C-alpha positions in Angstrom: 0.0 0.0 0.0 1.5 3.4 -1.0 1.7 6.5 1.1 -1.3 8.1 -0.6 -3.5 5.1 0.1 -2.4 5.0 3.7 -3.2 8.8 4.0 -6.6 8.3 2.4 -7.4 5.4 4.8 -6.4 7.4 7.8 -8.6 10.3 6.7 -11.6 8.1 6.1 -11.5 6.9 9.7 -13.2 10.1 10.7 -15.2 11.0 7.6 -17.2 13.8 9.0 -14.1 15.4 10.6 -12.2 15.1 7.4 -15.1 16.6 5.4 -15.4 19.6 7.8 -11.6 20.2 7.6 -11.7 20.1 3.8 -14.7 22.4 3.8 -12.7 25.0 5.9 -9.9 24.9 3.4 -12.4 25.3 0.5 -13.9 28.4 2.1 -10.5 29.9 3.0 -9.0 29.3 -0.4 -12.2 30.4 -2.2 -12.3 33.6 -0.2 -8.7 34.4 -0.8 -8.9 33.7 -4.6 -12.1 35.7 -4.9 -10.7 38.8 -3.2 -7.4 38.8 -5.1 -9.0 38.1 -8.5 -11.8 40.7 -8.1 -9.5 43.4 -6.8 -6.8 42.8 -9.5 -9.6 43.0 -12.1 -10.9 46.2 -10.6 -7.4 47.8 -10.5 -6.8 46.8 -14.1 -10.2 47.8 -15.4 -10.9 51.1 -13.5 -8.2 53.2 -15.3 -9.1 51.7 -18.7 -12.8 52.2 -18.1 -12.2 55.9 -17.2 -10.1 56.4 -20.3 -12.6 54.7 -22.6 -15.7 56.2 -20.9 -14.5 59.8 -20.2 -11.3 60.1 -22.1 -12.3 59.5 -25.7 -11.6 63.2 -26.5 -8.3 64.9 -25.7 -9.8 68.5 -25.7 -13.2 70.1 -25.6 -14.3 73.5 -26.7 -17.2 75.1 -24.8 -18.9 78.5 -24.9 -19.3 81.2 -22.3 -23.0 81.2 -23.3 -25.2 78.1 -23.4 -24.7 77.8 -27.2 -22.2 79.0 -29.8 -22.0 79.0 -33.6 -21.4 75.9 -35.6 -18.9 77.9 -37.6 -16.4 77.2 -34.8 -16.7 73.5 -35.6 -16.3 74.0 -39.3 -12.9 75.6 -38.4 -12.0 72.8 -36.1 -12.6 70.2 -38.8 -9.8 71.8 -40.8 -7.2 71.1 -38.1 -4.4 68.7 -39.1 -4.0 65.3 -37.5 -7.2 65.6 -35.4 -10.6 64.1 -35.4 -13.6 66.1 -34.1 -17.3 66.1 -33.6 -19.8 68.8 -32.6 -22.5 68.0 -30.0 -25.8 69.6 -28.9 -28.0 68.4 -26.1 -31.7 69.0 -25.6 -34.3 67.7 -23.1 -37.6 66.4 -24.2 -40.2 63.7 -23.4 -41.0 60.4 -25.0 -44.4 60.3 -26.7 -45.4 57.1 -24.9 -49.1 56.2 -24.5 -49.0 53.6 -21.9 -51.1 53.5 -18.7 -49.1 54.0 -15.5 -46.2 55.8 -17.1 -45.9 59.4 -15.7 -44.5 62.4 -17.3 -41.3 62.4 -15.2 -40.7 58.8 -16.3 -40.7 59.9 -20.0 -37.8 62.4 -19.7 -35.2 62.0 -22.4 -31.8 63.6 -23.0 -31.5 63.9 -26.8 -27.8 64.3 -27.9 -27.1 65.4 -31.4 -23.7 64.5 -32.9 -22.3 65.7 -36.2 -21.2 62.1 -36.7 -22.4 59.0 -34.9 -19.6 56.7 -36.1 -16.3 58.1 -35.0 -13.6 57.3 -32.4 -15.1 60.1 -30.3 -18.4 58.4 -29.9 -16.9 54.9 -30.1 -20.3 53.2 -29.9 -20.1 49.4 -29.7 -22.6 48.3 -32.4 -24.9 45.4 -31.6 -27.4 45.7 -34.4 -28.2 48.1 -37.3 -26.0 50.8 -38.7 -24.5 54.1 -37.4 -24.6 55.6 -40.8 -28.3 55.4 -41.6 -29.3 58.8 -40.1 -31.6 57.4 -37.5 -31.6 57.3 -33.7 -29.1 55.3 -31.6 -30.2 53.7 -28.3 -28.5 51.3 -25.9 -29.4 47.6 -25.4 -30.7 48.5 -22.0 -33.2 51.1 -23.3 -34.2 48.7 -26.2 -34.9 46.0 -23.7 -37.1 48.2 -21.5 -38.9 49.9 -24.3 -39.2 46.5 -26.2 -38.3 48.0 -29.5 -35.8 47.0 -32.3 -34.0 48.5 -35.2 -36.5 49.8 -37.7 -39.1 50.7 -35.1 -39.9 54.4 -34.6 -39.5 56.6 -31.5 -41.7 59.6 -30.9 -40.9 62.7 -28.9 -43.0 65.6 -27.6 -41.2 68.9 -28.4 -42.3 72.5 -28.3 -42.8 72.3 -32.0 -45.1 69.2 -31.8 -44.5 65.5 -32.0 -41.3 64.4 -33.8 -40.6 60.9 -35.0 -37.3 59.1 -35.9 -36.5 55.5 -36.8 -34.1 53.5 -34.6 -31.2 52.8 -36.9 -28.8 51.2 -34.3 -28.7 49.5 -31.0 -25.3 49.8 -29.1 -23.9 48.5 -25.9 -24.6 50.5 -22.7 -22.2 53.4 -22.6 -21.6 56.5 -20.5 -22.7 58.9 -23.3 -26.1 57.2 -23.4 -26.6 56.4 -19.7 -30.1 55.6 -18.8 -32.3 53.8 -16.3 -32.6 50.0 -16.2 -36.4 50.0 -15.8 -39.5 52.3 -15.9 -39.3 52.4 -12.1 -35.7 53.8 -12.2 -36.8 56.3 -14.8 -38.4 58.3 -11.9 -34.9 59.3 -10.9 -32.9 59.4 -14.2 -33.8 60.4 -17.7 -33.3 58.2 -20.8 -30.7 59.0 -23.4 -30.9 58.9 -27.2 -28.3 59.9 -29.8 -29.5 61.4 -33.1 -27.8 63.2 -36.0 -27.0 66.9 -35.2 -29.0 68.4 -38.0 -32.1 66.5 -36.9 -31.9 67.9 -33.4 -31.2 71.4 -34.6 -34.3 71.3 -36.8 -36.6 69.9 -34.1 -35.7 72.5 -31.5 -35.0 75.5 -33.7 -31.3 75.6 -33.0 -30.0 75.9 -36.6 -26.3 76.6 -36.7 -25.9 76.3 -32.9 -23.9 73.7 -30.9 -23.0 73.2 -27.3 -19.5 71.8 -27.5 -16.8 70.4 -29.8 -14.8 67.4 -28.9 -11.3 67.0 -30.4 -8.9 64.0 -30.5 -5.4 63.9 -31.8 -5.0 61.0 -34.3 -1.7 59.9 -32.6 0.1 60.7 -29.4 3.1 62.3 -31.2 0.8 65.0 -32.6 -0.9 65.8 -29.2 1.1 69.0 -28.6 0.7 70.2 -32.2 -3.0 69.7 -32.0 -3.2 71.6 -28.7 -1.3 74.6 -30.2 -3.7 74.6 -33.2 -6.7 74.6 -30.9 -5.2 77.4 -28.7 -4.7 79.6 -31.8 -8.2 78.9 -33.0 -9.8 79.8 -29.6 -8.1 83.2 -29.7 -10.1 84.1 -32.7 -13.4 84.0 -30.7 -14.3 85.8 -27.5 -17.1 83.5 -26.5 -15.4 80.0 -26.6 -12.7 78.4 -24.5 -10.7 75.1 -24.6 -10.2 72.6 -21.9 -8.1 69.4 -21.9 -10.0 66.2 -21.0 -8.6 65.1 -17.7 -8.9 61.6 -16.2 -8.5 62.1 -12.5 -8.3 58.5 -11.2 -7.4 59.6 -7.6 -10.5 61.7 -7.2 -12.8 59.2 -8.9 -11.7 56.2 -6.8 -10.3 57.9 -3.8 -11.8 55.4 -1.3 -11.0 52.3 -3.3 -7.7 51.7 -1.5 -9.3 51.6 2.0 -12.1 49.4 0.7 -9.8 47.0 -1.0 -7.6 46.7 2.1 -10.7 45.8 4.2 -11.6 43.2 1.5 -8.1 41.7 1.7 -8.3 41.4 5.5 -11.7 39.8 5.4 -10.7 37.4 2.6 -7.5 36.2 4.2 -9.2 35.9 7.6 -10.8 32.8 6.1 -7.5 31.1 5.2 -6.0 32.0 8.5 -9.0 30.5 10.4 -8.9 27.4 8.3 -5.2 27.0 9.5 -6.5 26.9 13.0 -9.0 24.2 12.1 -6.3 22.1 10.3 -3.9 22.4 13.2 -6.6 21.5 15.6 -7.8 18.5 13.7 -4.3 17.1 13.2 -3.2 17.7 16.8 -6.2 15.8 18.1 -5.7 13.1 15.5 -2.1 12.6 16.6 -3.3 12.2 20.2 -6.0 9.7 19.2 -3.4 7.6 17.3 -0.7 7.7 19.9 -1.0 4.0 20.5 -0.8 3.3 16.7 2.3 5.4 16.3 3.9 3.6 19.3 3.1 0.2 17.8 4.6 1.3 14.5 7.8 2.3 16.3 8.1 -1.1 17.9 8.2 -2.7 14.4 10.9 -0.4 13.1 9.3 2.7 11.8 11.4 5.9 12.3 10.1 9.3 13.6 10.7 10.7 10.0 8.5 8.0 8.5 5.7 8.7 11.0 5.9 12.4 10.2 5.8 11.5 6.5 2.4 9.7 7.1 1.0 12.8 8.6 2.5 15.0 5.9 0.8 13.0 3.2 -2.5 13.3 5.0 -2.1 17.1 5.0 -1.1 17.1 1.4 -4.2 15.1 0.5 -6.4 17.5 2.5 -4.8 20.6 1.0 -5.0 19.3 -2.6 -8.6 18.4 -2.4 -9.6 21.5 -0.5 -7.6 23.8 -2.8 -9.0 22.3 -6.0 -12.6 22.7 -4.7 -11.8 26.1 -3.3 -10.6 27.4 -6.6 -13.8 26.4 -8.3 -15.9 28.0 -5.6 -13.6 31.0 -5.5 -14.0 31.7 -9.2 -17.8 31.9 -8.9 -17.4 34.1 -5.8 -14.9 36.3 -7.6 -17.4 36.9 -10.4 -19.9 37.9 -7.8 -17.5 40.2 -6.0 -16.4 41.8 -9.3 -20.0 42.5 -10.2 -20.7 44.1 -6.8 -17.5 46.1 -6.7 -18.2 47.5 -10.2 -21.7 48.3 -9.2 -20.5 50.1 -6.0 -18.1 52.3 -8.0 -20.5 52.7 -11.0 -18.2 51.0 -13.5 -19.6 49.2 -16.5 -17.4 46.5 -18.0 -18.0 43.0 -19.3 -14.4 42.0 -19.8 -12.8 38.8 -18.4 -11.3 38.6 -14.9 -7.6 38.9 -14.0 -7.0 35.6 -12.2 -3.3 34.9 -12.6 -2.1 36.3 -9.3 -5.1 35.1 -7.4 -4.6 31.6 -8.8 -0.9 31.5 -7.8 -1.4 33.0 -4.3 -4.5 30.9 -3.5 -2.8 27.7 -4.6 0.3 28.5 -2.5 -1.9 29.4 0.4 -4.0 26.3 0.1 -0.9 24.1 0.0 1.5 25.9 2.3 -0.8 27.1 5.0 -2.0 23.6 5.9 1.6 22.3 5.8 2.7 25.2 8.1 -0.3 24.4 10.4 0.8 20.7 10.6 4.4 21.3 11.6 3.8 20.9 15.3 1.4 18.0 15.0 3.9 16.2 12.7 6.7 16.9 15.3 4.5 15.4 18.0 3.8 12.3 15.9 7.5 11.5 15.5 8.1 12.3 19.2 5.6 9.7 20.5 7.2 7.5 23.2 6.7 3.7 22.8 6.3 3.2 26.6 3.9 6.1 27.2 2.0 5.3 24.0 1.3 1.7 25.0 0.3 2.6 28.6 -3.2 3.7 29.4 -2.9 7.2 30.7 -5.6 9.7 31.5 -5.5 12.8 29.4 -3.8 15.7 31.2 -5.1 19.2 30.8 -2.7 21.4 28.7 -0.4 23.7 30.6 -0.5 27.4 30.0 2.8 29.0 29.3 3.6 32.2 31.2 5.0 34.0 28.1 1.7 33.8 26.2 -0.3 36.3 28.2 2.7 38.6 28.5 3.4 38.6 24.7 -0.3 38.8 23.9 -0.9 41.8 26.2 2.0 43.6 24.7 0.7 43.0 21.2 -2.7 44.2 22.1 -1.3 47.4 23.8 0.9 48.1 20.7 -2.3 48.4 18.6 -3.2 51.7 20.3 -0.2 53.3 18.5 -1.0 51.8 15.1 -3.2 54.2 13.0 -4.1 51.8 10.2 -6.5 48.9 9.6 -3.6 46.5 9.6 -3.6 46.8 13.4 -6.1 43.9 13.2 -3.1 41.5 12.6 -1.2 42.1 15.8 -4.4 42.5 17.7 -5.8 39.2 16.7 -2.4 37.5 17.4 -2.4 39.0 20.8 -5.9 37.9 21.5 -5.1 34.4 20.4 -2.2 34.2 22.9 -4.3 35.6 25.8 -7.5 33.7 25.0 -6.8 30.4 26.8 -6.6 32.4 30.1 -9.8 34.3 29.2 -11.5 31.0 28.3 -10.7 29.4 31.6 -11.9 32.5 33.5 -15.1 32.5 31.5 -15.7 28.8 32.1 -15.2 29.5 35.9 -17.9 32.2 35.7 -20.2 29.9 33.7 -20.1 27.1 36.1 -22.6 28.4 38.7 -24.9 29.6 35.9 -24.9 26.2 34.2 -25.3 24.4 37.5 -28.3 26.5 38.4 -30.1 26.5 35.1 -29.3 23.0 33.7 -28.4 20.9 36.7 -26.5 17.7 36.0 -26.2 18.4 32.3 -24.7 21.8 32.9 -22.2 20.5 35.4 -21.0 17.8 33.1 -20.8 20.3 30.2 -18.6 22.7 32.2 -16.4 19.9 33.4 -15.8 18.8 29.8 -15.0 22.3 28.8 -12.3 22.5 31.5 -11.0 19.0 30.6 -10.2 20.1 27.1 -9.9 23.9 27.7 -6.9 24.3 25.3 -8.8 22.7 22.4 -12.1 24.5 23.3 -10.2 27.8 23.6 -8.6 27.4 20.2 -12.1 26.8 18.7 -13.7 29.6 20.6 -11.0 32.2 19.5 -11.8 31.5 15.9 -15.5 32.4 16.3 -14.4 35.4 18.5 -12.3 36.9 15.7 -15.1 36.5 13.2 -17.6 38.2 15.5 -15.2 41.1 16.2 -14.7 41.7 12.5 -18.4 41.6 11.5 -19.2 44.0 14.4 -16.4 46.3 13.3 -17.6 46.4 9.7 -21.3 46.7 10.5 -20.6 49.6 12.9 -18.3 51.3 10.5 -21.0 51.1 7.8 -23.6 52.6 10.2 -21.3 55.3 11.6 -20.0 56.5 8.2 -23.5 56.8 6.8 -24.7 58.8 9.8 -21.6 61.1 9.5 -22.3 61.5 5.8 -26.0 62.4 6.5 -25.0 65.1 9.0 -22.5 66.7 6.6 -24.8 66.4 3.6 -27.8 68.1 5.3 -25.5 70.9 6.6 -23.8 71.6 3.3 -26.2 70.8 0.5 -27.5 74.3 0.1 -31.2 73.6 0.6 -33.8 70.9 0.1 -33.3 70.5 -3.7 -30.7 71.2 -6.3 -32.3 71.6 -9.7 -30.1 71.4 -12.8 -31.3 73.0 -15.9 -29.8 72.9 -19.4 -29.4 76.6 -18.8 -31.3 79.1 -16.6 -33.2 81.9 -18.3 -33.5 85.3 -16.7 -37.1 84.8 -15.6 -36.6 81.2 -14.3 -35.6 82.2 -10.8 -38.8 84.3 -10.2 -41.0 81.6 -11.6 -39.3 79.1 -9.3 -39.9 81.2 -6.2 -43.6 81.5 -7.1 -44.2 77.7 -7.2 -46.4 76.5 -4.3 -44.3 75.0 -1.5 -41.1 76.9 -2.5 -40.0 79.1 0.5 -36.9 80.4 -1.3 -34.6 79.8 -4.3 -31.2 80.9 -5.6 -29.0 80.1 -8.6 -25.2 79.5 -8.5 -22.5 79.1 -11.1 -20.2 76.1 -11.3 -17.0 75.6 -13.4 -14.6 72.7 -13.7 -11.2 74.5 -13.6 -7.9 72.9 -14.6 -5.0 72.8 -12.3 -1.6 70.9 -12.3 -0.3 68.7 -9.5 3.2 67.1 -9.8 3.1 67.7 -13.6 -0.3 66.0 -13.9 -3.4 68.0 -15.0 -6.5 67.7 -12.8 -10.0 69.2 -12.7 -11.3 71.1 -9.7 -15.0 72.1 -9.5 -15.2 75.8 -8.5 -18.4 77.3 -7.1 -19.2 81.0 -7.4 -20.7 82.0 -4.0 -22.6 85.2 -3.2 -22.3 86.5 0.4 -25.9 87.7 0.3 -27.4 84.3 -0.1 -24.8 81.7 1.2 -26.2 81.8 4.8 -29.6 80.8 3.6 -28.2 78.2 1.1 -25.1 76.8 2.8 -22.9 74.9 0.2 -20.4 74.0 2.9 -20.3 73.6 6.7 -18.3 76.1 8.9 -17.7 76.5 12.6 -16.8 79.6 14.6 -18.1 82.1 12.0 -20.9 82.6 9.5 -20.8 81.5 5.8 -21.2 85.1 4.6 -18.4 86.4 6.8 -16.1 83.8 5.5 -16.9 84.7 1.8 -16.8 88.4 2.6 -13.2 88.1 3.9 -12.0 86.6 0.6 -10.2 89.0 -1.8 -9.8 88.6 -5.6 -6.8 86.3 -5.2 -8.3 83.9 -2.6 -10.4 80.8 -2.5 -11.5 78.1 0.0 -10.9 74.4 -0.6 -12.9 71.4 0.6 -11.1 68.9 2.8 -10.7 66.3 0.1 -9.4 68.8 -2.5 -7.1 70.3 0.2 -5.7 66.8 1.0 -5.1 66.0 -2.7 -3.5 69.3 -3.3 -1.1 68.7 -0.4 -0.3 72.4 0.4 -1.0 74.4 3.5 -3.3 77.4 4.2 -1.7 80.6 2.9 0.0 78.9 -0.1 -1.2 79.3 -3.7 -2.8 76.9 -6.1 -2.7 77.8 -9.8 -5.9 77.4 -11.9 -6.4 77.9 -15.7 -8.6 80.9 -16.3 -9.7 82.9 -19.3 -6.6 85.0 -18.7 -4.3 82.1 -18.6 -2.8 80.4 -15.5 -3.5 82.4 -12.3 -2.4 81.7 -8.7 -5.0 81.8 -5.9 -4.2 81.8 -2.2 -5.9 79.0 -0.2 -7.6 81.0 2.6 -9.4 78.2 4.4 -10.7 74.6 4.5 -14.3 73.6 4.8 -16.5 70.5 4.7 -19.0 69.9 1.9 -20.8 67.0 0.1 -21.4 68.9 -3.1 -19.7 66.9 -5.9 -18.9 64.1 -3.4 -17.0 66.5 -1.3 -14.5 67.7 -3.8 -14.3 71.4 -4.8 -13.4 75.0 -4.2 -15.4 78.2 -3.4 -14.7 81.8 -4.4 -16.6 85.1 -4.5 -19.2 85.1 -7.3 -17.8 88.3 -8.9 -14.3 86.9 -8.8 -15.6 83.7 -10.4 -17.2 85.4 -13.3 -14.2 87.7 -13.9 -11.9 84.6 -14.1 -14.0 82.0 -15.9 -16.3 84.2 -17.9 -19.4 82.0 -17.7 -22.5 84.1 -18.6 -25.1 81.5 -17.7 -25.9 79.2 -14.9 -27.3 75.7 -14.7 -28.1 75.1 -11.0 -30.8 76.4 -8.7 -31.0 75.7 -5.0 -34.5 75.4 -3.5 -35.8 75.5 0.1 -39.3 74.1 0.7 -41.8 75.3 3.3 -42.7 73.1 6.2 -46.0 71.8 4.8 -44.5 70.5 1.5 -42.9 67.1 1.2 -39.7 66.5 -1.0 -41.8 64.5 -3.5 -44.4 67.3 -3.8 -41.7 69.8 -4.3 -40.2 67.9 -7.2 -43.5 67.2 -8.9 -44.5 70.9 -8.7 -41.2 72.1 -10.1 -41.3 69.5 -12.9 -44.9 70.6 -13.7 -43.6 74.1 -14.1 -40.4 73.6 -16.1 -40.9 70.1 -17.6 -38.2 68.7 -19.9 -36.0 71.8 -19.4 -34.9 70.1 -16.1 -32.0 67.8 -16.6 -31.8 66.5 -13.0 -33.3 67.1 -9.5 -31.4 65.9 -6.5 -31.9 66.5 -2.8 -30.0 65.8 0.3 -32.1 62.7 1.1 -31.3 61.4 -2.4 -27.6 61.8 -1.8 -28.0 60.1 1.6 -29.7 57.2 -0.1 -27.0 56.9 -2.8 -24.2 57.1 -0.2 -26.1 54.6 2.0 -26.5 52.2 -0.9 -22.8 52.5 -2.0 -21.3 51.9 1.4 -23.9 49.4 2.5 -23.0 47.5 -0.7 -19.3 47.9 0.0 -19.5 46.6 3.6 -21.9 43.9 2.6 -19.2 42.4 0.5 -16.8 42.5 3.4 -19.4 41.1 5.8 -20.1 38.2 3.4 -16.5 37.2 3.5 -16.5 37.6 7.3 -19.6 35.5 7.6 -17.8 32.8 5.6 -15.1 33.0 8.2 -17.6 32.6 10.9 -18.9 29.5 9.1 -15.4 28.2 9.4 -15.5 28.8 13.1 -18.8 26.8 13.2 -17.0 24.0 11.5 -14.3 24.3 14.2 -16.9 23.9 17.0 -18.4 20.9 15.3 -15.0 19.4 14.8 -14.0 20.0 18.4 -17.2 18.4 19.8 -16.8 15.4 17.5 -13.3 14.9 18.8 -14.5 15.3 22.4 -17.2 12.7 21.8 -14.8 10.2 20.3 -12.5 10.6 23.3 -15.3 10.1 25.7 -17.3 7.5 24.0 -16.8 4.9 26.7 -17.7 7.5 29.3 -20.9 8.3 27.4 -21.6 4.5 27.3 -21.2 4.3 31.0 -23.6 7.2 31.5 -26.2 5.5 29.3 -25.7 2.3 31.3 -26.5 4.0 34.6 -29.7 5.6 33.2 -28.7 8.9 31.5 -31.2 9.5 28.7 -30.4 10.4 25.1 -32.0 13.8 25.6 -29.6 14.5 28.5 -26.6 13.4 26.4 -27.8 15.8 23.6 -28.2 18.6 26.2 -24.7 18.1 27.6 -23.0 18.2 24.1 -25.1 21.2 23.0 -24.3 23.1 26.3 -20.7 22.3 25.7 -20.8 23.9 22.3 -22.9 26.7 23.6 -20.3 27.4 26.2 -17.7 27.7 23.5 -20.0 30.0 21.6 -21.0 32.2 24.6 -17.4 32.8 25.5 -16.5 33.6 21.9 -19.5 35.9 21.5 -19.0 37.9 24.6 -15.2 38.3 24.2 -15.7 38.9 20.4 -18.2 41.7 21.1 -15.8 43.3 23.6 -13.0 42.9 21.0 -15.2 44.4 18.3 -16.0 47.4 20.5 -12.3 47.9 21.1 -11.7 47.7 17.3 -14.4 50.3 16.7 -12.8 52.6 19.2 -9.4 52.2 17.6 -10.8 52.7 14.1 -12.6 55.9 15.2 -9.3 57.5 16.0 -8.0 57.3 12.4 -10.4 55.7 10.0 -11.9 58.1 7.4 -13.7 58.0 4.1 -13.6 61.0 1.9 -11.9 62.9 4.7 -14.9 62.3 7.0 -14.1 60.7 10.4 -16.8 59.5 12.8 -17.4 59.6 16.5 -17.0 56.5 18.6 -20.3 54.8 19.2 -21.8 51.3 19.2 -25.4 50.6 18.0 -27.2 48.3 20.5 -29.2 46.9 17.6 -26.0 45.8 15.7 -24.5 44.6 19.0 -27.5 42.4 19.7 -27.8 41.1 16.1 -24.1 40.1 15.9 -24.3 38.5 19.4 -27.4 36.5 18.5 -25.8 35.4 15.2 -22.7 34.2 17.1 -24.8 32.2 19.5 -26.9 30.8 16.6 -23.7 29.5 14.9 -22.5 27.8 18.0 -25.9 26.1 18.6 -26.2 25.0 15.0 -22.7 23.6 15.1 -23.5 21.6 18.2 -26.5 19.7 17.0 -24.8 17.2 14.6 -22.2 16.1 17.2 -24.9 15.9 19.9 -27.1 13.8 17.8 -24.2 11.5 16.8 -23.3 11.1 20.5 -26.9 10.2 21.4 -27.2 7.7 18.6 -24.1 5.7 19.7 -25.2 2.2 20.7 -24.5 1.2 24.2 -22.7 -2.1 23.2 -20.4 -0.3 20.8 -19.6 2.4 23.3 -18.5 -0.1 26.0 -16.3 -2.0 23.5 -14.7 1.2 22.1 -10.9 1.4 22.3 
């Protein structure tokens, strides 16, 4: 019989234990593979997605008014080594006669392009033709509308109903973003691309465009094209040029923290599975001590005995790793989809699995081997004389260095201002835990004796008899509970912090974005029923340079006469108007995130591109805001117009009266302005979006942590099965003297429950400690949070931990109760 057959035979002696151990490896390897593959895919795709979605053009030409002459585009077309398109955007409604579809659900952004088939549109054609002069829609819109190429779309315009045939269906793209259902159309308009002349005719905008997009035909000509565009812009006083900037850092500024938390949660599974493997092998060696002693008497060397164990470990790891990779690939696809959803990235490409495959295979093979070193050493060390003698099991001795080293590691975490403090903290807790477990068992004894009588007394005695083994199992569950409490509390706390800042810096109850605001719009807006006050504000994306890289910075023009009523940022120690009044013509205020990315200090200058060329502005202060996801700058309104030259505004801030609901406010404003409204967004909408994003993010992490807790449940079941096998003769004697099956089940369940109670209580305390530590440094988008623990989350996590321990105890308890009396008394 070869070594692999011997290993298989030994593993099959305890089929359930072997299955549970393999399952822990599967979950650990699967979690690690899924995390690495999904994060590697995101890191690869995110920059490429930004480039393909927002960086198709190298430069854009815009006007200081809402529209400018198409003659500018005719001049741009003559540029050497450059491709270009002109674009015009208008808002309208679908002419859709279907019951239950409201006006707000029919909103459409019509985008007219001078050409629909260029590298600057880069539509991925699914069906039809981009050269036929018809409308272009995405596959998502076609699916919801249930239309195909050749069908006609109708739109309600100020000049009557206009029809156009659908000539092409393309893959979903940023240019044609739209809702995924009629329900979602309440919050976002549809998008349709049409030829520019068609749109100009429909809306009476002959010879007018909104912007020109320009792309150099090759990288080498980039500078030459820019110089040509600069010279062209100088010929007109109502247009300006901006480079198209892809700012990865500002787009995905929280991805690094999120990915780190994912890594920690993912590798927690493989670390906990190492505990299970070590535990299973260690007990297996003890069970087979007589066998190893007998083998030594017939000539087997310690190295050969260790080889037997090593082959068992190899077999476990190979089976577990193979199954784990299969499970991990499916989990990676799920994680990738959720990560992309969280960060609003649309990509259907394949996953990057090379690194995840290598790391997961190495972890699946090497971690079990590392966990088996001590059990293998013990197998070769078995004494023939001691092994063949019947000796009662002795409780493991606790080493004095463990609590000292563990306490020092735990204390050191108070000086680590990074999520990686979890590593030394968990190691420290693992070293101290055997002492904590014995102390907790001592406290449980009177409670068990009072509530459960004989069964409780026996359960506590068994916990103390195998306290080292039970403590090792309990600490696994303890760590999982601490992690899920931390992540759930971070989720809740960050959302609450966001909510406070959003409501204090949103500028009112609603921000209405128009295509452009006419002179009479503000007065009409103020006269709408339910509107207590309204104000417009200008916004411009200015270009600035950091470390040789161009970036965009949203700049808001703020009027001191209205900023106190419509606060666009939060301040302390002064009023909004006083802060703006103190700014001179060369000063601005930065938001915390922009200030952090800039890297300078108050009093230093930041250079922005203006109509007069590059101009330095002194940073006079730092504020908090949630406008534009908390990334922007503020300056006096007159200084804004002088530098950026915009003669129109798009945004209006609205405050409602006390008797009007947010929904009523939206409906009344939409009834007044209709399709001229591009978007309406309120602070409660932003809170919902933020809540969905971060709840989604932390849900992924919690899913991985829950898988780790499942591993801890496997550990509890394994431990109880081992305890039962060691005490099977004792259980037989109990049955012989009249102990019922129900009492046996109760004893085993109480034993597992004791492990779970200890893990849950200490895990909750550890989780609260983690929350406190994280509150001293953890931030998202420069927003920290106050230390606090939700009793609802605390109770839910605690009950979940107890549930896992109870569920893990039932199978071993039933197995113990089903053991036949005759077999138990014969058991060796």
